[in-house]
mmCIF file of the N, C-alpha and C atoms, coordinates in Angstrom:
data_MODEL
# 
_entry.id   MODEL 
# 
loop_
_atom_site.group_PDB 
_atom_site.id 
_atom_site.type_symbol 
_atom_site.label_atom_id 
_atom_site.label_alt_id 
_atom_site.label_comp_id 
_atom_site.label_asym_id 
_atom_site.label_entity_id 
_atom_site.label_seq_id 
_atom_site.pdbx_PDB_ins_code 
_atom_site.Cartn_x 
_atom_site.Cartn_y 
_atom_site.Cartn_z 
_atom_site.occupancy 
_atom_site.B_iso_or_equiv 
_atom_site.pdbx_formal_charge 
_atom_site.auth_seq_id 
_atom_site.auth_comp_id 
_atom_site.auth_asym_id 
_atom_site.auth_atom_id 
_atom_site.pdbx_PDB_model_num 
ATOM 1   N N  . MET A 1 1  ? 4.714   0.015   -68.112 1.00 0.00 ? 1  MET A N  1 
ATOM 2   C CA . MET A 1 1  ? 3.954   -0.888  -67.255 1.00 0.00 ? 1  MET A CA 1 
ATOM 3   C C  . MET A 1 1  ? 3.357   -1.305  -68.198 1.00 0.00 ? 1  MET A C  1 
ATOM 4   N N  . ASN A 1 2  ? 3.386   -2.824  -68.778 1.00 0.00 ? 2  ASN A N  1 
ATOM 5   C CA . ASN A 1 2  ? 2.965   -3.285  -69.901 1.00 0.00 ? 2  ASN A CA 1 
ATOM 6   C C  . ASN A 1 2  ? 2.016   -4.405  -69.593 1.00 0.00 ? 2  ASN A C  1 
ATOM 7   N N  . ILE A 1 3  ? 1.015   -4.513  -68.637 1.00 0.00 ? 3  ILE A N  1 
ATOM 8   C CA . ILE A 1 3  ? 0.567   -5.461  -67.875 1.00 0.00 ? 3  ILE A CA 1 
ATOM 9   C C  . ILE A 1 3  ? -0.945  -5.936  -68.592 1.00 0.00 ? 3  ILE A C  1 
ATOM 10  N N  . LYS A 1 4  ? -1.285  -6.816  -69.369 1.00 0.00 ? 4  LYS A N  1 
ATOM 11  C CA . LYS A 1 4  ? -2.710  -6.973  -70.193 1.00 0.00 ? 4  LYS A CA 1 
ATOM 12  C C  . LYS A 1 4  ? -3.163  -7.762  -69.248 1.00 0.00 ? 4  LYS A C  1 
ATOM 13  N N  . THR A 1 5  ? -4.278  -7.712  -69.218 1.00 0.00 ? 5  THR A N  1 
ATOM 14  C CA . THR A 1 5  ? -5.479  -8.325  -68.461 1.00 0.00 ? 5  THR A CA 1 
ATOM 15  C C  . THR A 1 5  ? -6.789  -8.732  -69.220 1.00 0.00 ? 5  THR A C  1 
ATOM 16  N N  . LEU A 1 6  ? -6.937  -10.442 -69.100 1.00 0.00 ? 6  LEU A N  1 
ATOM 17  C CA . LEU A 1 6  ? -8.310  -10.970 -69.928 1.00 0.00 ? 6  LEU A CA 1 
ATOM 18  C C  . LEU A 1 6  ? -9.202  -11.457 -68.720 1.00 0.00 ? 6  LEU A C  1 
ATOM 19  N N  . SER A 1 7  ? -10.346 -11.195 -68.323 1.00 0.00 ? 7  SER A N  1 
ATOM 20  C CA . SER A 1 7  ? -10.898 -11.682 -67.334 1.00 0.00 ? 7  SER A CA 1 
ATOM 21  C C  . SER A 1 7  ? -12.487 -12.367 -68.129 1.00 0.00 ? 7  SER A C  1 
ATOM 22  N N  . PHE A 1 8  ? -12.609 -13.539 -67.521 1.00 0.00 ? 8  PHE A N  1 
ATOM 23  C CA . PHE A 1 8  ? -13.582 -14.254 -68.158 1.00 0.00 ? 8  PHE A CA 1 
ATOM 24  C C  . PHE A 1 8  ? -14.558 -14.300 -66.951 1.00 0.00 ? 8  PHE A C  1 
ATOM 25  N N  . GLY A 1 9  ? -15.967 -14.654 -67.227 1.00 0.00 ? 9  GLY A N  1 
ATOM 26  C CA . GLY A 1 9  ? -16.739 -14.481 -66.035 1.00 0.00 ? 9  GLY A CA 1 
ATOM 27  C C  . GLY A 1 9  ? -17.724 -13.318 -65.793 1.00 0.00 ? 9  GLY A C  1 
ATOM 28  N N  . CYS A 1 10 ? -17.923 -13.442 -64.185 1.00 0.00 ? 10 CYS A N  1 
ATOM 29  C CA . CYS A 1 10 ? -18.672 -12.472 -63.727 1.00 0.00 ? 10 CYS A CA 1 
ATOM 30  C C  . CYS A 1 10 ? -17.638 -11.027 -63.554 1.00 0.00 ? 10 CYS A C  1 
ATOM 31  N N  . ARG A 1 11 ? -18.234 -9.970  -63.083 1.00 0.00 ? 11 ARG A N  1 
ATOM 32  C CA . ARG A 1 11 ? -18.144 -8.430  -62.737 1.00 0.00 ? 11 ARG A CA 1 
ATOM 33  C C  . ARG A 1 11 ? -16.919 -8.830  -61.867 1.00 0.00 ? 11 ARG A C  1 
ATOM 34  N N  . LEU A 1 12 ? -16.887 -9.688  -60.799 1.00 0.00 ? 12 LEU A N  1 
ATOM 35  C CA . LEU A 1 12 ? -15.686 -9.661  -59.725 1.00 0.00 ? 12 LEU A CA 1 
ATOM 36  C C  . LEU A 1 12 ? -14.464 -9.928  -60.544 1.00 0.00 ? 12 LEU A C  1 
ATOM 37  N N  . ASN A 1 13 ? -14.528 -10.651 -61.426 1.00 0.00 ? 13 ASN A N  1 
ATOM 38  C CA . ASN A 1 13 ? -13.334 -11.357 -62.074 1.00 0.00 ? 13 ASN A CA 1 
ATOM 39  C C  . ASN A 1 13 ? -12.594 -10.115 -62.775 1.00 0.00 ? 13 ASN A C  1 
ATOM 40  N N  . ALA A 1 14 ? -13.252 -9.261  -63.173 1.00 0.00 ? 14 ALA A N  1 
ATOM 41  C CA . ALA A 1 14 ? -13.032 -8.111  -63.821 1.00 0.00 ? 14 ALA A CA 1 
ATOM 42  C C  . ALA A 1 14 ? -12.370 -7.077  -62.985 1.00 0.00 ? 14 ALA A C  1 
ATOM 43  N N  . LEU A 1 15 ? -12.797 -7.020  -61.635 1.00 0.00 ? 15 LEU A N  1 
ATOM 44  C CA . LEU A 1 15 ? -12.292 -5.765  -60.430 1.00 0.00 ? 15 LEU A CA 1 
ATOM 45  C C  . LEU A 1 15 ? -11.186 -6.879  -59.850 1.00 0.00 ? 15 LEU A C  1 
ATOM 46  N N  . GLU A 1 16 ? -11.208 -8.123  -59.991 1.00 0.00 ? 16 GLU A N  1 
ATOM 47  C CA . GLU A 1 16 ? -10.006 -8.433  -59.159 1.00 0.00 ? 16 GLU A CA 1 
ATOM 48  C C  . GLU A 1 16 ? -8.736  -8.367  -60.391 1.00 0.00 ? 16 GLU A C  1 
ATOM 49  N N  . CYS A 1 17 ? -8.821  -8.143  -61.459 1.00 0.00 ? 17 CYS A N  1 
ATOM 50  C CA . CYS A 1 17 ? -7.786  -8.456  -62.793 1.00 0.00 ? 17 CYS A CA 1 
ATOM 51  C C  . CYS A 1 17 ? -7.221  -6.746  -62.519 1.00 0.00 ? 17 CYS A C  1 
ATOM 52  N N  . GLU A 1 18 ? -8.142  -5.625  -62.443 1.00 0.00 ? 18 GLU A N  1 
ATOM 53  C CA . GLU A 1 18 ? -8.047  -4.430  -61.968 1.00 0.00 ? 18 GLU A CA 1 
ATOM 54  C C  . GLU A 1 18 ? -7.023  -4.433  -60.829 1.00 0.00 ? 18 GLU A C  1 
ATOM 55  N N  . LYS A 1 19 ? -7.136  -4.806  -59.794 1.00 0.00 ? 19 LYS A N  1 
ATOM 56  C CA . LYS A 1 19 ? -6.607  -5.045  -58.511 1.00 0.00 ? 19 LYS A CA 1 
ATOM 57  C C  . LYS A 1 19 ? -5.468  -5.971  -58.806 1.00 0.00 ? 19 LYS A C  1 
ATOM 58  N N  . ILE A 1 20 ? -5.062  -6.886  -59.074 1.00 0.00 ? 20 ILE A N  1 
ATOM 59  C CA . ILE A 1 20 ? -3.825  -7.511  -59.683 1.00 0.00 ? 20 ILE A CA 1 
ATOM 60  C C  . ILE A 1 20 ? -3.084  -6.982  -60.527 1.00 0.00 ? 20 ILE A C  1 
ATOM 61  N N  . SER A 1 21 ? -3.244  -6.211  -61.399 1.00 0.00 ? 21 SER A N  1 
ATOM 62  C CA . SER A 1 21 ? -2.781  -5.530  -62.184 1.00 0.00 ? 21 SER A CA 1 
ATOM 63  C C  . SER A 1 21 ? -1.901  -4.486  -61.091 1.00 0.00 ? 21 SER A C  1 
ATOM 64  N N  . GLN A 1 22 ? -2.841  -3.933  -60.852 1.00 0.00 ? 22 GLN A N  1 
ATOM 65  C CA . GLN A 1 22 ? -2.254  -2.673  -59.700 1.00 0.00 ? 22 GLN A CA 1 
ATOM 66  C C  . GLN A 1 22 ? -1.263  -3.274  -58.867 1.00 0.00 ? 22 GLN A C  1 
ATOM 67  N N  . MET A 1 23 ? -1.568  -4.166  -58.350 1.00 0.00 ? 23 MET A N  1 
ATOM 68  C CA . MET A 1 23 ? -0.419  -4.751  -57.654 1.00 0.00 ? 23 MET A CA 1 
ATOM 69  C C  . MET A 1 23 ? 1.115   -5.363  -58.128 1.00 0.00 ? 23 MET A C  1 
ATOM 70  N N  . LEU A 1 24 ? 0.971   -5.518  -59.452 1.00 0.00 ? 24 LEU A N  1 
ATOM 71  C CA . LEU A 1 24 ? 2.089   -6.376  -60.131 1.00 0.00 ? 24 LEU A CA 1 
ATOM 72  C C  . LEU A 1 24 ? 2.958   -5.029  -60.571 1.00 0.00 ? 24 LEU A C  1 
ATOM 73  N N  . SER A 1 25 ? 2.212   -3.901  -60.664 1.00 0.00 ? 25 SER A N  1 
ATOM 74  C CA . SER A 1 25 ? 2.825   -2.771  -61.598 1.00 0.00 ? 25 SER A CA 1 
ATOM 75  C C  . SER A 1 25 ? 4.020   -2.282  -60.614 1.00 0.00 ? 25 SER A C  1 
ATOM 76  N N  . GLY A 1 26 ? 5.453   -1.594  -61.250 1.00 0.00 ? 26 GLY A N  1 
ATOM 77  C CA . GLY A 1 26 ? 6.462   -1.947  -60.655 1.00 0.00 ? 26 GLY A CA 1 
ATOM 78  C C  . GLY A 1 26 ? 7.210   -3.038  -59.922 1.00 0.00 ? 26 GLY A C  1 
ATOM 79  N N  . VAL A 1 27 ? 6.535   -4.077  -60.249 1.00 0.00 ? 27 VAL A N  1 
ATOM 80  C CA . VAL A 1 27 ? 7.125   -5.212  -60.109 1.00 0.00 ? 27 VAL A CA 1 
ATOM 81  C C  . VAL A 1 27 ? 7.439   -6.288  -60.945 1.00 0.00 ? 27 VAL A C  1 
ATOM 82  N N  . VAL A 1 28 ? 6.636   -6.279  -61.995 1.00 0.00 ? 28 VAL A N  1 
ATOM 83  C CA . VAL A 1 28 ? 6.963   -6.391  -63.542 1.00 0.00 ? 28 VAL A CA 1 
ATOM 84  C C  . VAL A 1 28 ? 6.676   -5.970  -64.492 1.00 0.00 ? 28 VAL A C  1 
ATOM 85  N N  . ASP A 1 29 ? 7.716   -5.989  -65.333 1.00 0.00 ? 29 ASP A N  1 
ATOM 86  C CA . ASP A 1 29 ? 7.437   -4.814  -66.647 1.00 0.00 ? 29 ASP A CA 1 
ATOM 87  C C  . ASP A 1 29 ? 6.608   -5.118  -67.317 1.00 0.00 ? 29 ASP A C  1 
ATOM 88  N N  . CYS A 1 30 ? 6.323   -6.931  -67.647 1.00 0.00 ? 30 CYS A N  1 
ATOM 89  C CA . CYS A 1 30 ? 5.280   -6.711  -68.910 1.00 0.00 ? 30 CYS A CA 1 
ATOM 90  C C  . CYS A 1 30 ? 4.831   -8.507  -68.380 1.00 0.00 ? 30 CYS A C  1 
ATOM 91  N N  . ALA A 1 31 ? 3.762   -8.711  -68.366 1.00 0.00 ? 31 ALA A N  1 
ATOM 92  C CA . ALA A 1 31 ? 3.077   -9.563  -68.027 1.00 0.00 ? 31 ALA A CA 1 
ATOM 93  C C  . ALA A 1 31 ? 1.160   -9.545  -68.507 1.00 0.00 ? 31 ALA A C  1 
ATOM 94  N N  . PHE A 1 32 ? 0.973   -11.273 -68.630 1.00 0.00 ? 32 PHE A N  1 
ATOM 95  C CA . PHE A 1 32 ? -0.651  -11.154 -69.071 1.00 0.00 ? 32 PHE A CA 1 
ATOM 96  C C  . PHE A 1 32 ? -0.945  -11.658 -67.611 1.00 0.00 ? 32 PHE A C  1 
ATOM 97  N N  . VAL A 1 33 ? -2.137  -11.253 -66.857 1.00 0.00 ? 33 VAL A N  1 
ATOM 98  C CA . VAL A 1 33 ? -3.066  -11.759 -66.347 1.00 0.00 ? 33 VAL A CA 1 
ATOM 99  C C  . VAL A 1 33 ? -4.245  -12.284 -66.391 1.00 0.00 ? 33 VAL A C  1 
ATOM 100 N N  . VAL A 1 34 ? -4.746  -13.420 -66.502 1.00 0.00 ? 34 VAL A N  1 
ATOM 101 C CA . VAL A 1 34 ? -5.755  -14.231 -67.192 1.00 0.00 ? 34 VAL A CA 1 
ATOM 102 C C  . VAL A 1 34 ? -6.751  -14.835 -66.421 1.00 0.00 ? 34 VAL A C  1 
ATOM 103 N N  . ASN A 1 35 ? -7.633  -13.961 -65.702 1.00 0.00 ? 35 ASN A N  1 
ATOM 104 C CA . ASN A 1 35 ? -8.626  -14.462 -64.799 1.00 0.00 ? 35 ASN A CA 1 
ATOM 105 C C  . ASN A 1 35 ? -9.638  -15.268 -64.821 1.00 0.00 ? 35 ASN A C  1 
ATOM 106 N N  . THR A 1 36 ? -9.635  -16.693 -64.806 1.00 0.00 ? 36 THR A N  1 
ATOM 107 C CA . THR A 1 36 ? -10.676 -17.674 -65.404 1.00 0.00 ? 36 THR A CA 1 
ATOM 108 C C  . THR A 1 36 ? -11.952 -17.514 -64.662 1.00 0.00 ? 36 THR A C  1 
ATOM 109 N N  . CYS A 1 37 ? -12.689 -18.265 -65.200 1.00 0.00 ? 37 CYS A N  1 
ATOM 110 C CA . CYS A 1 37 ? -14.132 -18.889 -64.982 1.00 0.00 ? 37 CYS A CA 1 
ATOM 111 C C  . CYS A 1 37 ? -14.070 -20.371 -65.181 1.00 0.00 ? 37 CYS A C  1 
ATOM 112 N N  . SER A 1 38 ? -14.759 -20.821 -64.148 1.00 0.00 ? 38 SER A N  1 
ATOM 113 C CA . SER A 1 38 ? -15.265 -22.168 -64.325 1.00 0.00 ? 38 SER A CA 1 
ATOM 114 C C  . SER A 1 38 ? -16.974 -22.550 -64.141 1.00 0.00 ? 38 SER A C  1 
ATOM 115 N N  . VAL A 1 39 ? -17.760 -21.620 -64.124 1.00 0.00 ? 39 VAL A N  1 
ATOM 116 C CA . VAL A 1 39 ? -18.861 -21.603 -63.841 1.00 0.00 ? 39 VAL A CA 1 
ATOM 117 C C  . VAL A 1 39 ? -19.767 -22.461 -65.135 1.00 0.00 ? 39 VAL A C  1 
ATOM 118 N N  . THR A 1 40 ? -19.365 -22.896 -66.528 1.00 0.00 ? 40 THR A N  1 
ATOM 119 C CA . THR A 1 40 ? -19.685 -23.438 -67.286 1.00 0.00 ? 40 THR A CA 1 
ATOM 120 C C  . THR A 1 40 ? -18.545 -24.318 -67.788 1.00 0.00 ? 40 THR A C  1 
ATOM 121 N N  . ALA A 1 41 ? -18.728 -25.595 -68.541 1.00 0.00 ? 41 ALA A N  1 
ATOM 122 C CA . ALA A 1 41 ? -17.974 -26.199 -69.346 1.00 0.00 ? 41 ALA A CA 1 
ATOM 123 C C  . ALA A 1 41 ? -17.244 -25.317 -70.698 1.00 0.00 ? 41 ALA A C  1 
ATOM 124 N N  . GLU A 1 42 ? -17.875 -24.633 -71.184 1.00 0.00 ? 42 GLU A N  1 
ATOM 125 C CA . GLU A 1 42 ? -17.630 -23.395 -72.462 1.00 0.00 ? 42 GLU A CA 1 
ATOM 126 C C  . GLU A 1 42 ? -16.674 -22.486 -71.332 1.00 0.00 ? 42 GLU A C  1 
ATOM 127 N N  . ALA A 1 43 ? -17.058 -22.012 -70.634 1.00 0.00 ? 43 ALA A N  1 
ATOM 128 C CA . ALA A 1 43 ? -16.008 -20.865 -70.005 1.00 0.00 ? 43 ALA A CA 1 
ATOM 129 C C  . ALA A 1 43 ? -14.673 -21.740 -69.609 1.00 0.00 ? 43 ALA A C  1 
ATOM 130 N N  . GLU A 1 44 ? -14.536 -22.818 -69.140 1.00 0.00 ? 44 GLU A N  1 
ATOM 131 C CA . GLU A 1 44 ? -13.471 -23.539 -68.687 1.00 0.00 ? 44 GLU A CA 1 
ATOM 132 C C  . GLU A 1 44 ? -12.491 -23.427 -70.064 1.00 0.00 ? 44 GLU A C  1 
ATOM 133 N N  . ARG A 1 45 ? -13.108 -24.186 -71.101 1.00 0.00 ? 45 ARG A N  1 
ATOM 134 C CA . ARG A 1 45 ? -12.661 -24.233 -72.723 1.00 0.00 ? 45 ARG A CA 1 
ATOM 135 C C  . ARG A 1 45 ? -11.684 -23.284 -72.954 1.00 0.00 ? 45 ARG A C  1 
ATOM 136 N N  . GLN A 1 46 ? -12.824 -22.036 -73.174 1.00 0.00 ? 46 GLN A N  1 
ATOM 137 C CA . GLN A 1 46 ? -12.255 -20.803 -73.471 1.00 0.00 ? 46 GLN A CA 1 
ATOM 138 C C  . GLN A 1 46 ? -11.094 -20.348 -72.670 1.00 0.00 ? 46 GLN A C  1 
ATOM 139 N N  . CYS A 1 47 ? -11.238 -20.585 -71.387 1.00 0.00 ? 47 CYS A N  1 
ATOM 140 C CA . CYS A 1 47 ? -10.078 -20.052 -70.980 1.00 0.00 ? 47 CYS A CA 1 
ATOM 141 C C  . CYS A 1 47 ? -8.749  -20.658 -70.997 1.00 0.00 ? 47 CYS A C  1 
ATOM 142 N N  . ALA A 1 48 ? -8.569  -21.934 -71.155 1.00 0.00 ? 48 ALA A N  1 
ATOM 143 C CA . ALA A 1 48 ? -7.861  -22.921 -71.595 1.00 0.00 ? 48 ALA A CA 1 
ATOM 144 C C  . ALA A 1 48 ? -7.146  -22.650 -72.606 1.00 0.00 ? 48 ALA A C  1 
ATOM 145 N N  . GLN A 1 49 ? -8.078  -22.388 -73.799 1.00 0.00 ? 49 GLN A N  1 
ATOM 146 C CA . GLN A 1 49 ? -7.512  -21.959 -75.297 1.00 0.00 ? 49 GLN A CA 1 
ATOM 147 C C  . GLN A 1 49 ? -6.998  -20.982 -75.209 1.00 0.00 ? 49 GLN A C  1 
ATOM 148 N N  . THR A 1 50 ? -7.414  -19.542 -74.330 1.00 0.00 ? 50 THR A N  1 
ATOM 149 C CA . THR A 1 50 ? -6.903  -18.605 -73.898 1.00 0.00 ? 50 THR A CA 1 
ATOM 150 C C  . THR A 1 50 ? -5.297  -18.546 -73.841 1.00 0.00 ? 50 THR A C  1 
ATOM 151 N N  . VAL A 1 51 ? -5.042  -19.431 -72.447 1.00 0.00 ? 51 VAL A N  1 
ATOM 152 C CA . VAL A 1 51 ? -3.924  -19.374 -71.774 1.00 0.00 ? 51 VAL A CA 1 
ATOM 153 C C  . VAL A 1 51 ? -2.966  -19.880 -72.944 1.00 0.00 ? 51 VAL A C  1 
ATOM 154 N N  . ARG A 1 52 ? -3.284  -21.241 -73.609 1.00 0.00 ? 52 ARG A N  1 
ATOM 155 C CA . ARG A 1 52 ? -2.400  -22.099 -74.726 1.00 0.00 ? 52 ARG A CA 1 
ATOM 156 C C  . ARG A 1 52 ? -1.989  -20.946 -75.692 1.00 0.00 ? 52 ARG A C  1 
ATOM 157 N N  . LYS A 1 53 ? -3.377  -20.172 -76.198 1.00 0.00 ? 53 LYS A N  1 
ATOM 158 C CA . LYS A 1 53 ? -2.848  -19.428 -77.447 1.00 0.00 ? 53 LYS A CA 1 
ATOM 159 C C  . LYS A 1 53 ? -1.732  -18.318 -76.759 1.00 0.00 ? 53 LYS A C  1 
ATOM 160 N N  . LEU A 1 54 ? -1.807  -17.615 -75.929 1.00 0.00 ? 54 LEU A N  1 
ATOM 161 C CA . LEU A 1 54 ? -1.056  -16.803 -75.267 1.00 0.00 ? 54 LEU A CA 1 
ATOM 162 C C  . LEU A 1 54 ? 0.345   -17.358 -75.126 1.00 0.00 ? 54 LEU A C  1 
ATOM 163 N N  . SER A 1 55 ? 0.665   -18.349 -74.183 1.00 0.00 ? 55 SER A N  1 
ATOM 164 C CA . SER A 1 55 ? 1.877   -19.391 -74.174 1.00 0.00 ? 55 SER A CA 1 
ATOM 165 C C  . SER A 1 55 ? 2.396   -19.471 -75.759 1.00 0.00 ? 55 SER A C  1 
ATOM 166 N N  . ARG A 1 56 ? 1.593   -20.003 -76.407 1.00 0.00 ? 56 ARG A N  1 
ATOM 167 C CA . ARG A 1 56 ? 2.452   -20.220 -77.763 1.00 0.00 ? 56 ARG A CA 1 
ATOM 168 C C  . ARG A 1 56 ? 2.665   -18.901 -78.388 1.00 0.00 ? 56 ARG A C  1 
ATOM 169 N N  . GLU A 1 57 ? 2.007   -17.971 -78.359 1.00 0.00 ? 57 GLU A N  1 
ATOM 170 C CA . GLU A 1 57 ? 2.086   -16.629 -79.397 1.00 0.00 ? 57 GLU A CA 1 
ATOM 171 C C  . GLU A 1 57 ? 3.208   -15.668 -78.650 1.00 0.00 ? 57 GLU A C  1 
ATOM 172 N N  . ASN A 1 58 ? 3.258   -15.903 -77.147 1.00 0.00 ? 58 ASN A N  1 
ATOM 173 C CA . ASN A 1 58 ? 4.599   -14.981 -76.133 1.00 0.00 ? 58 ASN A CA 1 
ATOM 174 C C  . ASN A 1 58 ? 5.023   -16.005 -75.360 1.00 0.00 ? 58 ASN A C  1 
ATOM 175 N N  . PRO A 1 59 ? 5.982   -16.982 -75.919 1.00 0.00 ? 59 PRO A N  1 
ATOM 176 C CA . PRO A 1 59 ? 6.477   -18.099 -75.532 1.00 0.00 ? 59 PRO A CA 1 
ATOM 177 C C  . PRO A 1 59 ? 7.416   -17.592 -74.110 1.00 0.00 ? 59 PRO A C  1 
ATOM 178 N N  . ASN A 1 60 ? 8.177   -16.353 -74.269 1.00 0.00 ? 60 ASN A N  1 
ATOM 179 C CA . ASN A 1 60 ? 9.028   -15.500 -72.789 1.00 0.00 ? 60 ASN A CA 1 
ATOM 180 C C  . ASN A 1 60 ? 8.168   -14.646 -71.670 1.00 0.00 ? 60 ASN A C  1 
ATOM 181 N N  . ALA A 1 61 ? 7.039   -14.694 -72.637 1.00 0.00 ? 61 ALA A N  1 
ATOM 182 C CA . ALA A 1 61 ? 6.092   -13.898 -71.255 1.00 0.00 ? 61 ALA A CA 1 
ATOM 183 C C  . ALA A 1 61 ? 5.633   -14.581 -70.144 1.00 0.00 ? 61 ALA A C  1 
ATOM 184 N N  . ILE A 1 62 ? 5.629   -13.478 -68.897 1.00 0.00 ? 62 ILE A N  1 
ATOM 185 C CA . ILE A 1 62 ? 4.838   -14.389 -67.540 1.00 0.00 ? 62 ILE A CA 1 
ATOM 186 C C  . ILE A 1 62 ? 3.456   -13.953 -67.811 1.00 0.00 ? 62 ILE A C  1 
ATOM 187 N N  . ILE A 1 63 ? 2.870   -15.436 -67.472 1.00 0.00 ? 63 ILE A N  1 
ATOM 188 C CA . ILE A 1 63 ? 1.376   -15.430 -67.694 1.00 0.00 ? 63 ILE A CA 1 
ATOM 189 C C  . ILE A 1 63 ? 1.528   -15.744 -66.511 1.00 0.00 ? 63 ILE A C  1 
ATOM 190 N N  . PHE A 1 64 ? -0.070  -15.123 -65.504 1.00 0.00 ? 64 PHE A N  1 
ATOM 191 C CA . PHE A 1 64 ? -0.566  -15.395 -64.276 1.00 0.00 ? 64 PHE A CA 1 
ATOM 192 C C  . PHE A 1 64 ? -1.999  -15.746 -64.499 1.00 0.00 ? 64 PHE A C  1 
ATOM 193 N N  . VAL A 1 65 ? -2.187  -16.819 -64.104 1.00 0.00 ? 65 VAL A N  1 
ATOM 194 C CA . VAL A 1 65 ? -3.670  -17.778 -64.538 1.00 0.00 ? 65 VAL A CA 1 
ATOM 195 C C  . VAL A 1 65 ? -4.258  -17.779 -62.962 1.00 0.00 ? 65 VAL A C  1 
ATOM 196 N N  . THR A 1 66 ? -5.332  -16.904 -62.840 1.00 0.00 ? 66 THR A N  1 
ATOM 197 C CA . THR A 1 66 ? -6.043  -16.788 -61.622 1.00 0.00 ? 66 THR A CA 1 
ATOM 198 C C  . THR A 1 66 ? -7.471  -17.170 -61.705 1.00 0.00 ? 66 THR A C  1 
ATOM 199 N N  . GLY A 1 67 ? -8.038  -17.194 -60.808 1.00 0.00 ? 67 GLY A N  1 
ATOM 200 C CA . GLY A 1 67 ? -9.455  -17.520 -60.343 1.00 0.00 ? 67 GLY A CA 1 
ATOM 201 C C  . GLY A 1 67 ? -9.833  -18.676 -60.551 1.00 0.00 ? 67 GLY A C  1 
ATOM 202 N N  . CYS A 1 68 ? -11.323 -18.910 -60.491 1.00 0.00 ? 68 CYS A N  1 
ATOM 203 C CA . CYS A 1 68 ? -11.474 -20.410 -59.885 1.00 0.00 ? 68 CYS A CA 1 
ATOM 204 C C  . CYS A 1 68 ? -11.729 -21.267 -61.303 1.00 0.00 ? 68 CYS A C  1 
ATOM 205 N N  . GLY A 1 69 ? -11.481 -21.029 -62.362 1.00 0.00 ? 69 GLY A N  1 
ATOM 206 C CA . GLY A 1 69 ? -10.731 -21.981 -63.080 1.00 0.00 ? 69 GLY A CA 1 
ATOM 207 C C  . GLY A 1 69 ? -9.546  -22.550 -63.001 1.00 0.00 ? 69 GLY A C  1 
ATOM 208 N N  . ALA A 1 70 ? -8.550  -22.136 -62.538 1.00 0.00 ? 70 ALA A N  1 
ATOM 209 C CA . ALA A 1 70 ? -7.229  -22.229 -61.997 1.00 0.00 ? 70 ALA A CA 1 
ATOM 210 C C  . ALA A 1 70 ? -7.325  -22.841 -61.270 1.00 0.00 ? 70 ALA A C  1 
ATOM 211 N N  . THR A 1 71 ? -7.936  -23.008 -60.220 1.00 0.00 ? 71 THR A N  1 
ATOM 212 C CA . THR A 1 71 ? -7.942  -23.729 -59.345 1.00 0.00 ? 71 THR A CA 1 
ATOM 213 C C  . THR A 1 71 ? -8.405  -25.397 -59.520 1.00 0.00 ? 71 THR A C  1 
ATOM 214 N N  . ARG A 1 72 ? -9.506  -25.087 -60.434 1.00 0.00 ? 72 ARG A N  1 
ATOM 215 C CA . ARG A 1 72 ? -10.436 -26.524 -61.050 1.00 0.00 ? 72 ARG A CA 1 
ATOM 216 C C  . ARG A 1 72 ? -9.507  -27.362 -61.916 1.00 0.00 ? 72 ARG A C  1 
ATOM 217 N N  . ASN A 1 73 ? -9.127  -26.478 -63.083 1.00 0.00 ? 73 ASN A N  1 
ATOM 218 C CA . ASN A 1 73 ? -8.374  -27.278 -64.262 1.00 0.00 ? 73 ASN A CA 1 
ATOM 219 C C  . ASN A 1 73 ? -6.962  -26.731 -63.769 1.00 0.00 ? 73 ASN A C  1 
ATOM 220 N N  . ARG A 1 74 ? -5.927  -27.838 -63.713 1.00 0.00 ? 74 ARG A N  1 
ATOM 221 C CA . ARG A 1 74 ? -4.536  -27.026 -63.594 1.00 0.00 ? 74 ARG A CA 1 
ATOM 222 C C  . ARG A 1 74 ? -3.859  -27.413 -64.570 1.00 0.00 ? 74 ARG A C  1 
ATOM 223 N N  . THR A 1 75 ? -4.348  -27.678 -66.078 1.00 0.00 ? 75 THR A N  1 
ATOM 224 C CA . THR A 1 75 ? -3.360  -27.896 -67.200 1.00 0.00 ? 75 THR A CA 1 
ATOM 225 C C  . THR A 1 75 ? -3.233  -26.659 -68.083 1.00 0.00 ? 75 THR A C  1 
# 
C-alpha cells in the first residue's frame, strides 16, 4: 500500500485523511489523498497549488481531492 495523504486545515481533515486511506487500502495500490480547506483564501490557494504540483510531478498517479475546498473550487 502506497497511499500518501496531505491534509490542510482543521484536525478533522487529518482524521478524515486517515479514514479515507484505510478505505482505499486494498482497493488501489498507489494514490494521493489531498483533503482541502476553504476557510481562508490562502488555504484555498495552497490546496490548489499542491494539487497542481502533484499532478505535474506524478502524471499517472491517482489523486483524490476531498474536503470543503474541493466542493467550493472545482478547478
